[in-house]
C-alpha positions in Angstrom: 28.9 126.7 112.2 28.8 130.7 112.0 31.6 132.5 112.8 29.8 135.0 115.0 30.5 136.0 118.7 27.6 134.0 119.4 28.7 130.5 117.9 32.0 130.7 118.2 31.8 130.9 122.2 32.1 127.9 124.4 28.1 127.9 125.3 25.4 128.6 122.9 22.8 131.1 124.4 20.7 131.4 121.6 17.2 129.4 122.0 14.2 129.1 120.0 14.5 132.6 118.4 15.0 133.4 114.8 18.5 133.6 113.9 19.6 136.7 112.2 20.9 137.0 108.8 24.6 138.2 109.9 25.0 135.1 112.3 24.2 132.6 109.4 27.2 132.3 107.8 27.6 128.0 108.1 28.2 125.9 105.2 26.0 123.1 103.9 29.5 120.7 104.1 29.3 120.9 107.8 26.1 119.2 108.1 27.7 116.0 106.4 29.7 115.3 110.3 26.4 115.9 111.9 24.9 113.3 110.2 27.4 110.4 110.2 27.6 111.6 114.2 23.7 110.8 114.6 24.2 107.0 113.2 27.4 105.8 114.7 25.7 103.1 117.5 26.0 99.9 118.1 22.7 99.6 117.7 23.0 99.4 113.5 24.9 96.3 114.0 21.9 95.0 116.4 19.4 95.7 114.1 21.5 94.5 111.2 21.3 90.8 113.2 17.9 91.0 113.4 17.2 90.9 109.8 18.9 87.9 109.5 18.0 86.7 112.8 14.4 87.9 113.3 13.1 88.9 109.9 14.8 85.9 108.3 16.6 88.2 105.6 19.8 86.8 103.3 22.9 89.0 102.8 21.4 90.3 99.6 18.2 91.2 100.8 20.2 93.1 104.0 22.0 94.8 101.7 18.8 96.3 99.9 17.5 97.1 103.0 20.9 99.1 104.3 20.8 100.8 101.0 17.4 101.8 101.1 16.6 103.0 104.4 18.6 106.0 104.9 18.1 107.2 101.5 14.0 107.1 102.1 14.3 108.6 106.4 17.7 110.8 105.4 16.1 112.0 102.5 12.9 113.5 104.4 15.4 114.8 107.0 17.2 116.9 104.2 14.0 118.1 102.9 12.9 119.0 106.0 16.2 121.0 106.6 15.2 123.1 103.8 12.7 125.1 106.3 15.6 125.7 108.7 17.5 128.0 106.2 14.2 129.4 104.6 13.7 130.5 108.9 16.5 130.5 110.4 14.9 128.9 113.7 14.4 125.4 115.5 12.0 122.9 114.0 9.3 123.2 116.5 9.5 127.0 116.4 8.7 126.5 112.7 5.9 124.3 113.5 4.2 127.1 115.3 3.4 128.9 111.6 2.1 125.4 110.7 -0.2 124.5 113.8 -1.1 128.0 115.6 0.7 129.2 119.0 -2.0 126.5 120.6 -2.0 124.0 117.9 1.8 123.4 118.1 1.8 122.3 121.8 0.1 118.9 120.5 2.4 117.6 118.3 5.2 119.3 120.4 4.3 117.5 123.3 4.1 113.9 121.3 7.5 114.5 119.8 9.3 115.4 123.3 7.7 112.4 124.6 9.1 110.4 122.0 12.3 111.7 122.2 12.4 110.6 126.0 12.4 107.0 125.2 15.1 107.5 121.9 17.5 109.1 124.3 16.6 106.2 127.0 17.4 103.6 124.5 20.8 105.2 123.5 21.3 105.6 127.0 20.7 102.3 127.9 22.8 101.4 124.8 25.7 103.5 126.1 25.8 101.9 129.6 26.2 98.3 127.9 28.9 99.3 125.8 30.7 100.6 129.2 29.9 97.3 130.9 31.3 95.3 127.9 34.3 97.3 127.8 35.1 96.6 131.8 34.2 93.1 131.4 36.4 92.5 128.8 39.4 94.3 130.0 39.4 94.0 134.1 36.9 91.4 133.8 34.0 93.3 135.9 31.0 91.5 136.0 27.8 93.7 135.3 25.5 94.3 138.5 22.3 96.3 139.3 24.6 99.2 141.0 27.2 98.9 138.0 24.6 99.1 135.7 23.3 102.2 137.4 26.7 104.1 137.5 27.6 103.4 133.9 24.1 104.9 133.0 24.5 107.8 135.1 28.2 108.3 133.8 26.8 108.4 130.0 23.7 110.6 131.1 26.2 113.4 132.1 28.4 113.2 130.0 25.6 113.4 127.2 24.0 116.4 129.2 27.4 118.1 129.4 28.2 117.8 125.5 24.5 118.8 124.4 24.4 121.8 127.2 27.1 123.2 125.2 25.6 123.7 122.4 25.6 123.6 118.5 29.8 124.2 118.1 30.7 121.7 120.8 28.3 119.0 119.3 29.6 119.7 115.8 33.2 119.7 116.5 32.8 116.4 118.2 30.9 114.8 115.5 34.0 115.9 113.2 36.7 114.0 115.2 34.3 110.9 116.2 33.6 110.5 112.2 37.5 110.2 111.4 37.8 107.6 114.3 34.8 105.3 113.5 35.4 105.5 109.5 39.1 104.4 110.3 38.0 101.4 113.0 35.2 100.4 110.9 37.3 99.8 108.0 39.4 97.6 110.5 36.4 95.9 111.4 34.9 95.1 108.0 38.9 93.5 107.6 38.8 91.4 110.2 35.0 89.9 109.3 35.9 89.6 105.6 39.0 87.2 106.6 37.3 85.4 109.2 33.7 84.9 108.6 32.8 81.8 107.2 31.0 83.0 103.9 29.6 79.8 103.2 26.8 80.2 105.8 26.3 84.0 105.3 25.8 83.1 101.4 23.5 79.9 102.0 20.9 81.6 104.0 17.7 81.2 102.5 15.6 84.5 101.3 13.3 85.8 102.9 9.8 87.0 101.8 9.1 90.8 100.2 7.3 92.0 103.2 10.2 91.4 105.4 12.2 93.4 103.5 10.0 96.5 103.3 9.1 95.8 107.0 13.1 95.9 107.8 13.6 99.2 105.9 10.6 100.5 108.2 12.4 99.3 110.8 16.4 100.9 109.9 14.2 103.7 108.6 12.7 104.6 112.0 16.0 105.8 113.3 16.1 108.6 110.6 12.3 109.5 111.3 12.9 110.4 114.6 15.7 113.1 113.4 13.4 114.8 111.1 11.5 117.5 112.8 15.3 118.3 114.4 16.7 118.7 110.8 15.9 122.9 110.8 17.7 122.9 114.0 21.0 122.3 112.3 20.4 124.1 109.6 18.9 127.3 110.6 22.8 128.5 110.9 22.7 128.2 107.0 22.6 131.3 104.9 19.2 131.7 102.9 21.0 130.8 99.7 22.4 127.8 100.6 22.0 124.6 98.5 18.7 122.7 99.0 19.9 119.9 97.2 23.5 119.9 99.4 21.3 120.0 102.4 19.4 116.5 101.4 22.7 115.2 99.7 24.8 116.1 102.8 21.8 114.4 105.4 21.7 110.9 102.9 25.3 110.6 102.2 26.3 111.2 105.9 23.9 108.6 107.1 24.4 106.5 104.4 28.4 105.9 104.7 27.4 104.9 107.9 24.2 102.8 107.8 24.9 100.5 104.7 28.3 99.0 106.3 27.1 98.8 109.3 23.8 97.0 109.0 26.1 94.4 106.8 28.4 93.8 109.4 25.8 93.0 111.6 23.8 90.8 109.3 27.2 88.7 108.7 27.5 88.8 112.4 24.3 87.3 112.7 25.8 83.9 111.6 27.5 83.6 115.0 24.6 85.3 117.3 21.3 83.3 116.6 20.3 84.0 120.1 20.4 88.2 119.2 16.4 88.8 118.9 16.3 87.5 122.9 19.7 89.0 124.1 18.5 91.3 126.9 22.2 93.1 126.1 22.4 94.1 122.6 26.2 95.2 122.8 28.3 92.2 124.4 28.3 89.8 121.9 30.8 92.1 120.0 33.3 91.2 122.8 32.5 87.4 121.7 32.7 88.0 118.2 35.7 90.4 117.8 39.1 89.7 119.2 40.2 92.3 122.1 42.8 94.8 120.4 39.8 95.7 118.1 36.3 95.4 120.5 38.1 97.6 122.8 38.6 100.5 120.9 35.7 100.1 118.8 33.4 100.0 121.2 35.1 103.2 123.0 34.9 104.9 119.6 31.2 103.5 119.4 30.4 104.8 122.8 31.5 108.0 121.9 29.2 108.1 119.0 26.2 107.5 120.9 27.2 110.0 123.3 27.1 112.5 120.3 23.5 111.0 119.2 22.2 111.6 122.1 24.0 115.1 122.6 22.3 116.0 119.5 18.8 114.6 120.5 18.6 116.5 123.9 20.2 119.5 122.0 16.5 119.4 119.7 14.8 118.1 123.0 15.4 121.4 124.6 13.9 123.5 122.1 10.9 121.6 121.8 10.8 122.0 125.7 11.2 126.0 125.1 8.0 125.8 122.3 6.2 124.0 125.0 6.3 126.9 127.5 8.5 125.9 129.6 10.4 128.8 130.5 14.0 128.0 130.8 17.3 128.4 128.9 18.2 125.9 126.4 20.8 124.0 128.4 18.6 124.3 131.6 15.6 122.7 129.6 18.0 119.8 128.3 18.4 118.7 131.7 14.5 117.6 132.0 15.3 115.2 129.4 18.6 113.7 130.8 17.0 113.2 134.1 14.0 111.6 132.2 16.2 109.1 130.5 18.2 108.3 133.4 14.8 107.5 135.3 13.3 105.1 132.2 16.9 104.0 131.3 17.2 102.6 135.1 13.9 100.9 134.5 14.5 99.0 131.2 17.8 98.2 132.2 16.7 96.5 135.6 13.2 95.0 134.0 13.5 94.3 130.6 14.1 91.1 129.6 14.2 91.1 126.1 16.2 94.2 124.8 15.7 94.0 120.8 12.2 92.6 121.6 11.0 96.1 123.6 13.5 98.4 121.0 11.5 97.0 117.9 8.1 97.7 119.6 9.6 101.3 120.2 10.2 102.0 117.1 7.2 101.0 115.1 5.4 103.4 117.5 8.0 106.2 117.4 8.1 106.4 113.5 4.3 106.7 113.6 4.2 109.4 116.5 7.4 111.3 114.2 5.7 110.8 110.7 2.2 112.7 111.7 4.0 115.9 112.1 6.3 115.2 109.1 3.3 114.7 107.1 1.8 117.8 107.7 4.6 119.9 108.1 6.1 118.9 104.9 3.0 119.3 102.9 3.1 123.2 104.3 6.5 124.0 102.7 5.0 123.2 99.4 2.9 126.7 100.0 5.2 128.6 102.5 8.7 129.9 101.4 8.9 132.2 104.6 8.5 132.4 108.2 7.9 135.3 110.5 10.1 135.3 113.3 8.5 138.0 115.2 4.7 136.0 114.7 6.7 132.8 116.2 8.2 134.5 119.2 4.6 136.0 120.2 2.7 133.3 121.5 -0.5 136.1 122.5 -3.6 136.7 120.2 -1.6 139.5 118.4 0.7 136.9 116.3 0.0 136.1 112.9 0.2 132.6 113.8 -2.5 132.6 116.3 -5.2 131.8 113.8 -8.5 130.5 115.2 -8.0 130.7 119.0 -4.1 129.7 118.5 -5.1 126.9 116.2 -5.0 125.8 112.6 -8.0 123.6 112.6 -6.0 122.1 108.7 -3.3 121.2 110.4 -4.3 120.0 113.6 -7.2 117.8 112.1 -4.3 116.5 109.6 -2.1 115.6 112.4 -4.7 113.9 114.5 -6.1 112.0 111.5 -2.7 110.9 110.1 -1.7 109.7 113.8 -4.8 107.4 114.5 -4.7 106.0 110.7 -0.8 105.2 111.2 -1.4 103.8 114.6 -4.5 101.5 113.3 -2.2 100.0 110.7 0.7 99.5 113.3 1.9 96.1 114.6 4.6 95.9 117.6 4.6 93.7 120.7 3.2 96.7 122.6 0.3 97.3 120.7 -1.4 96.1 117.4 -3.8 98.3 115.4 -7.2 96.7 114.3 -6.4 97.0 110.7 -2.9 95.4 110.7 -3.6 92.7 109.3 -5.0 91.2 106.0 -4.0 94.6 104.0 -0.6 95.4 102.3 0.3 98.5 104.7 -0.3 96.4 108.1 1.6 93.2 106.7 4.7 95.4 105.3 5.0 97.6 108.3 3.9 100.8 106.0 1.7 102.3 109.0 4.4 105.3 109.3 4.3 105.5 105.4 0.3 105.7 105.2 0.5 108.5 108.2 3.0 110.7 106.2 0.8 110.7 103.2 -2.9 110.9 104.9 -1.5 113.8 107.0 -0.2 115.4 104.3 -3.0 114.9 101.5 -5.9 116.0 104.2 -3.8 118.8 105.0 -3.6 120.5 101.4 -7.1 119.6 100.9 -9.1 121.6 104.3 -9.1 125.1 103.8 -6.5 126.9 106.1 -5.8 130.1 107.2 -4.4 133.0 104.8 -0.7 132.8 105.4 0.4 136.3 106.6 3.2 138.3 104.7 6.3 138.4 107.0 6.7 142.1 108.6 10.3 141.4 109.5 12.3 139.6 107.7 11.4 138.8 103.5 12.9 135.8 102.1 14.4 136.0 99.3 12.9 133.6 95.8 14.6 130.0 96.0 17.3 129.7 93.9 17.8 128.8 90.3 19.2 125.5 89.4 22.3 127.1 87.7 23.0 128.8 91.4 21.8 126.0 93.4 24.5 123.9 91.6 27.3 126.7 92.3 26.0 127.0 95.8 27.0 123.2 96.7 30.5 123.7 94.6 31.3 126.2 96.9 30.1 124.7 100.1 
């Protein structure tokens, strides 16, 4: 990232404050391995299999889902990431300019809590990967004590990586990308030779509603990264190509999501009971030979460590915007402890991992989407962020608005959130409007949330945007300069 001493050090000490222009020397191409690393998860195989097992899709429909989901979700990740180069600060710090210093505590708190769940799911999956490796290599069967030991080891490793900061995360992502890509090609080759393709190709097609719902399920993982997108673009110069920011997000995610979801769909031929399995990982040891399964699981384990490290890295910023006055790397420890506790409960109590996971994804997408709708709509009118006003949490802040709240943003967020939940169906919660309409039946509650909150925010009267008194951002690059910057990046 930045070539300054701040970014070159082993431990990143910069928190939610605006990054000075002289430190913003990153390149957009460095974002590609970031979004590759954000998707190196065995859960994509499991979700790909569930498209066939639970949603009853055929391989061609699974291909559509695998192609469209990252385009939609990471397209939004890239678009919101543009705010990072405009404001030079993490997403939830920039959010203060939209919701107000106090108003930002509402979506910030919900997003922080939602991250607990996402990090818990990843920690549990990582622990299961370690348990599977121990079983395959050493014949050590899982038990309650070993479950907790592997979960603790995963969480501690995650905390170590995320606590170091963005440089450590970026470097780990780079090498994990190469390793994972090489072994994914090996797995694809093995499946191509050893799969009963007649069973795969003869599978009957599912409904259109199931296809769209499947897209939402796969896209939910990407949606969870949207508020964090500026966290990874804030070291980019203001003149960085917006097209390149979006392109690297979609491309980095797509090269992982597409093949892994398809591999999972193919594997589903041999795992018809996957949807009800308590362990989402051990099926790999049954399908793949040991010489492929073990190194592949090890690499996937590294990937899941990086995903959680990235999530905790962003969660540390969110905690700071909520008023937890500790350095970022210590704020990360709060999420680490929470994921350890919740992960232990999930491993010891839950009987169906996939059922709990899919239910969580449906609610997660709505929780993040309410913020996305408002913040995204605000980006249409705001091209700069006042670093001094973001840091000033008193009444003197230009982002104090009315009593610390932006009425338009808070109202639009709340209405969009409630509306989205009304249309959402899950094992844990079913909204009263989730049946007898296209939005509910097609699993589009999260889309409705974005649209409703965004349009309502645009329609409501908003506080005046106070011109920046610290750093003025130049106009957006022209089309020609965009292309030139993308090429040089």
